[in-house]
C-alpha positions as CSV (number, residue, x, y, z in Angstrom):
1,M,25.5,147.6,-1.1
2,K,23.3,146.2,-3.8
3,M,25.9,143.7,-4.8
4,K,26.3,142.6,-1.2
5,A,22.6,142.2,-0.9
6,L,22.5,140.1,-4.0
7,I,25.3,137.8,-2.8
8,A,23.4,137.4,0.5
9,L,20.2,136.5,-1.3
10,Y,22.1,134.0,-3.5
11,L,23.6,132.3,-0.5
12,A,20.2,132.2,1.3
13,M,18.6,130.7,-1.8
14,L,21.3,128.0,-1.9
15,F,20.0,126.8,1.5
16,I,16.7,126.0,-0.1
17,N,16.1,123.1,-2.5
18,P,14.1,124.8,-5.2
19,A,12.7,121.5,-6.5
20,I,10.9,120.7,-3.2
21,G,11.1,123.9,-1.2
22,E,13.1,122.2,1.6
23,E,16.3,123.2,3.3
24,A,19.3,121.9,1.4
25,T,21.7,119.7,3.3
26,V,25.2,120.9,4.2
27,D,26.5,118.1,2.0
28,D,24.6,119.5,-0.9
29,L,26.1,123.0,-0.3
30,I,29.6,121.6,0.0
31,D,29.1,119.9,-3.3
32,E,27.9,123.2,-4.8
33,A,31.0,125.0,-3.4
34,E,33.3,122.3,-4.8
35,D,31.7,122.7,-8.2
36,L,32.3,126.5,-8.1
37,I,36.0,126.3,-7.2
38,E,37.5,126.0,-10.7
39,D,35.5,128.7,-12.5
40,S,34.4,131.0,-9.6
41,P,36.7,130.5,-6.6
42,E,35.6,133.8,-5.0
43,D,31.9,132.6,-5.0
44,A,33.1,129.3,-3.6
45,I,34.8,131.0,-0.7
46,K,31.7,133.0,0.1
47,L,29.5,129.9,0.1
48,L,32.0,128.0,2.3
49,E,32.2,130.8,4.8
50,E,28.4,130.8,5.0
51,I,28.5,127.0,5.5
52,I,31.1,127.3,8.3
53,S,29.1,130.0,10.0
54,R,25.9,128.0,10.0
55,D,27.1,124.4,10.8
56,S,28.8,123.0,13.9
57,D,29.6,119.5,12.6
58,D,33.4,119.1,12.7
59,Q,33.6,116.6,9.9
60,L,31.7,118.9,7.5
61,N,33.5,122.0,8.7
62,K,36.9,120.5,8.2
63,K,36.0,119.7,4.5
64,A,34.6,123.2,4.1
65,Y,37.9,124.7,5.5
66,Y,39.9,122.5,3.2
67,L,37.9,123.5,0.1
68,K,38.3,127.1,1.1
69,G,42.0,126.6,1.1
70,V,41.8,125.0,-2.4
71,A,39.8,128.0,-3.6
72,Y,42.3,130.5,-2.2
73,A,45.2,128.5,-3.8
74,E,43.3,128.6,-7.1
75,L,43.4,132.5,-6.7
76,G,47.1,132.4,-5.9
77,D,46.4,133.6,-2.4
78,Y,48.6,131.0,-0.7
79,D,48.8,132.7,2.7
80,D,45.0,132.6,3.1
81,A,45.1,129.0,1.7
82,I,47.5,127.9,4.5
83,E,45.3,129.6,7.1
84,S,42.3,127.7,5.9
85,Y,44.2,124.4,5.8
86,D,45.3,125.1,9.3
87,E,41.7,125.5,10.4
88,A,40.9,122.1,8.9
89,L,43.9,120.6,10.7
90,C,42.8,122.1,14.0
91,I,39.8,119.8,13.7
92,D,41.7,116.8,12.4
93,D,45.5,117.0,12.6
94,K,45.8,113.9,10.4
95,Y,43.6,115.2,7.6
96,V,45.8,114.1,4.7
97,D,44.4,116.3,2.0
98,A,44.8,119.4,4.1
99,L,48.4,118.4,4.8
100,Y,49.0,118.0,1.0
101,G,47.3,121.3,0.3
102,K,49.3,123.1,3.0
103,A,52.5,121.6,1.7
104,A,51.8,122.7,-1.9
105,A,50.9,126.2,-0.8
106,H,54.2,126.5,1.3
107,S,56.1,125.2,-1.7
108,S,54.5,127.8,-4.0
109,L,55.7,130.4,-1.4
110,E,59.2,128.7,-1.3
111,N,58.7,128.0,2.4
112,C,60.6,124.7,1.8
113,E,61.1,123.6,5.4
114,E,57.4,124.1,6.2
115,A,56.4,122.1,3.1
116,K,58.8,119.3,4.1
117,D,57.3,119.3,7.6
118,C,53.9,118.5,6.1
119,Y,55.2,115.7,4.0
120,D,57.1,114.3,7.0
121,K,53.9,114.3,9.0
122,I,52.1,112.3,6.3
123,E,55.0,109.9,6.2
124,S,55.5,109.5,9.9
125,E,51.8,108.9,10.5
126,K,51.5,106.6,7.4
127,L,48.5,108.6,6.2
128,D,48.8,107.8,2.5
129,A,50.5,105.2,0.3
130,I,54.2,105.8,0.1
131,S,54.2,105.8,-3.7
132,S,51.6,108.6,-3.7
133,L,53.5,110.5,-1.0
134,M,56.8,110.3,-2.9
135,N,55.1,111.5,-6.1
136,E,53.5,114.5,-4.4
137,K,56.6,115.3,-2.3
138,G,58.9,115.1,-5.2
139,M,56.6,117.3,-7.3
140,N,56.3,120.1,-4.9
141,L,59.7,120.2,-3.2
142,K,61.3,120.4,-6.7
143,N,59.9,124.0,-6.7
144,C,62.2,124.6,-3.7
145,G,65.2,123.1,-5.5
146,I,65.0,120.0,-3.4
147,K,65.3,116.7,-5.3
148,I,63.5,113.8,-3.5
149,T,64.2,110.2,-4.6
150,E,63.0,106.9,-3.1
151,G,66.3,105.0,-2.7
152,P,67.1,101.8,-0.8
153,V,66.5,101.7,2.9
154,G,69.6,103.2,4.7
155,A,71.0,104.8,1.6
156,D,72.7,108.1,2.0
157,P,70.3,110.6,0.4
158,V,73.0,112.8,-1.2
159,T,74.7,109.7,-2.7
160,E,71.4,108.4,-3.9
161,N,70.4,111.7,-5.5
162,E,73.7,111.9,-7.2
163,R,73.3,108.4,-8.5
164,M,69.8,109.2,-9.9
165,V,71.1,112.4,-11.5
166,A,73.8,110.5,-13.2
167,I,71.3,107.9,-14.5
168,Y,69.1,110.6,-16.1
169,E,72.0,112.5,-17.5
170,D,73.3,109.3,-19.2
171,A,69.8,108.6,-20.5
172,I,69.6,112.1,-22.0
173,E,72.9,111.5,-23.8
174,R,71.6,108.2,-25.3
175,Y,68.4,109.8,-26.4
176,N,70.4,112.7,-28.0
177,K,72.3,110.1,-30.0
178,S,69.1,108.5,-31.2
179,I,67.7,111.9,-32.2
180,E,70.9,112.6,-34.1
181,A,70.4,109.4,-36.1
182,D,66.7,110.1,-36.6
183,E,65.4,113.6,-35.7
184,N,61.8,112.4,-36.1
185,Y,62.1,109.6,-33.5
186,T,59.1,110.3,-31.3
187,F,60.0,107.8,-28.7
188,A,63.4,109.4,-28.1
189,W,62.0,112.9,-27.8
190,N,59.3,111.7,-25.4
191,N,61.7,109.8,-23.1
192,K,64.3,112.6,-23.2
193,G,61.5,114.9,-21.9
194,V,60.8,112.5,-19.1
195,A,64.5,112.4,-18.1
196,L,64.7,116.2,-18.2
197,G,61.6,116.5,-16.1
198,E,63.1,114.2,-13.4
199,L,66.0,116.6,-13.3
200,G,63.7,119.6,-12.8
201,R,64.5,121.0,-16.2
202,Y,60.9,121.6,-17.0
203,D,61.0,124.1,-19.8
204,A,63.4,121.8,-21.7
205,A,61.2,118.9,-21.0
206,V,58.1,120.6,-22.4
207,E,60.1,121.5,-25.5
208,C,60.9,117.8,-26.0
209,F,57.2,116.8,-25.5
210,N,56.2,119.5,-28.0
211,R,58.6,118.2,-30.5
212,A,57.3,114.6,-30.0
213,I,53.7,115.9,-30.5
214,E,54.8,117.9,-33.6
215,I,56.1,114.7,-35.1
216,N,53.1,112.6,-34.0
217,D,50.2,114.5,-32.5
218,S,48.6,111.1,-31.7
219,S,51.2,110.2,-29.1
220,A,49.1,109.8,-26.1
221,E,52.2,109.2,-23.9
222,A,53.7,112.5,-24.9
223,W,50.5,114.4,-24.2
224,S,50.2,112.8,-20.8
225,N,53.9,113.4,-19.9
226,K,53.6,117.0,-21.0
227,G,50.6,117.3,-18.6
228,V,52.7,116.0,-15.7
229,T,55.4,118.5,-16.4
230,L,53.0,121.3,-16.6
231,D,51.6,120.3,-13.3
232,Y,55.1,120.5,-11.8
233,M,55.3,124.0,-13.3
234,G,52.0,125.1,-11.7
235,E,50.2,125.2,-15.1
236,H,47.3,123.0,-13.9
237,R,44.6,124.0,-16.3
238,E,46.9,123.5,-19.3
239,A,48.0,120.2,-17.8
240,L,44.4,119.1,-17.6
241,D,43.9,119.9,-21.3
242,C,46.9,117.6,-22.0
243,Y,45.5,114.7,-20.1
244,N,42.1,115.1,-21.8
245,R,43.9,115.1,-25.2
246,S,45.8,112.0,-24.2
247,I,42.7,110.2,-23.2
248,D,40.9,111.2,-26.4
249,I,43.7,109.6,-28.3
250,D,44.0,106.5,-26.2
251,S,41.3,105.9,-23.6
252,L,43.1,102.8,-22.4
253,L,46.3,104.6,-21.2
254,A,45.9,104.1,-17.5
255,E,48.6,106.6,-16.6
256,A,46.7,109.4,-18.3
257,W,43.6,108.7,-16.2
258,Y,45.7,108.5,-13.1
259,N,47.6,111.8,-13.8
260,K,44.2,113.5,-14.6
261,G,42.9,112.2,-11.2
262,N,45.9,113.7,-9.4
263,N,45.3,117.0,-11.1
264,L,41.6,117.1,-10.3
265,A,42.1,115.9,-6.6
266,H,45.0,118.1,-5.6
267,Y,44.7,121.3,-7.6
268,T,40.9,121.9,-8.0
269,G,39.4,119.8,-5.2
270,R,37.1,118.0,-7.7
271,Y,37.1,114.7,-5.8
272,K,34.1,113.1,-7.6
273,D,35.7,113.6,-11.0
274,A,39.1,112.5,-9.6
275,K,37.6,109.3,-8.2
276,A,36.1,108.5,-11.6
277,C,39.5,108.9,-13.2
278,Y,41.2,106.7,-10.6
279,N,38.5,104.1,-11.1
280,E,39.2,104.1,-14.9
281,S,42.9,103.6,-14.3
282,I,42.3,100.7,-11.9
283,E,40.0,99.0,-14.5
284,I,42.7,99.3,-17.2
285,K,45.6,98.4,-15.0
286,P,44.6,96.8,-11.7
287,E,48.2,96.4,-10.6
288,L,48.5,100.1,-9.9
289,E,48.4,99.6,-6.2
290,N,49.0,103.2,-5.3
291,V,46.0,104.2,-7.4
292,L,43.8,101.6,-5.7
293,K,44.8,102.8,-2.2
294,R,44.0,106.4,-3.2
295,F,40.6,105.2,-4.6
296,I,39.8,103.4,-1.3
297,Y,40.8,106.6,0.6
298,L,38.4,108.7,-1.4
299,E,35.7,106.1,-0.9
300,T,36.0,105.8,2.8
301,S,36.3,109.6,3.4
302,G,32.8,110.0,2.1
303,R,33.5,112.1,-1.0
304,G,30.7,110.8,-3.2
C-alpha cells in the first residue's frame, strides 16, 4: 500500500511544474514519459496511463498509447504492446509509427502474416518513404524467415529473391578468396559481414564484423554495420553502443547517424534524439532522400 501511495504521489507531483507551481502541460508529461522508457519502462507505463485517464485530446492520447506500446515492447511484453498500438490506431488508423511498432511486435511473436499486414497498410496508403518502408519491412520480416527485396516492377518475387541470394553468395565467395590472400583485410571481413547479414545469417555476420574490428578497431563502417545486424537480432542497446562507437571514430559517417536515428526512433521512442541524428546525416549527405523524408515527418508530426 505504501508503494502504491508513493507512486500516486509521484504521478500527482508530475502534473505540477515545481519551478512555477503551475500545472504541467500534457506535452510536458508525454516528454517525461518518453524519457523514462529506456531506463524505467514500468514507470513510463504508469505515467502514460495517468495521462490517458486525465486527457481527452485524441492527438495526445494516440501518442500516449503509442509510447505505452513502445514501453511494453521494451519489457518484452509484445501482446500488451500490440494492444496499446491498436488503441492508438483506433484514434488514427494511419498512424505510421503505431503500424511500424505493431509490425515489429508481431514479428517478435512470429505472427508473420499480421506483421506483413501492417507493412502492407503503410505501403498501400503511402504513409512513409518506400526506401524507409523496405528497410523496416526487411528487417522485421527476416525474423519470420521471410526475405523481402525491392526488385523491378513486375518482377516475380521468388525469382527476384533467388537472384539476390545468388548475388550475395557469390560476393561471399569473392570475399573469402580475398581473406585467404590476406587474413587481415578489414574491407573484405566487413563486406562479407554485410552480405551474410543480407542473407539473414546474423551470427556469422557479427563474427565477421568482430574480426574486422579486431584487425582495425577504428573501422567506423564495421562498428556501424555491426550495429545494424544487432538491431536485426533484437539487441538494440548493444546496437546503439556500436553506433556511438562508430560516430566517435568518424563523426562524418552519415550512415552511422542514420542507423542510430532508426534505432532511437523505432526501438526506444526517443524521437527528439532520433531527429537530431537524422539531421546530422542530412547535413553530411543531403542526397539521402529517405532520411530527409523521415526528418520532415518527425517535424510535421510535432515531436519537438
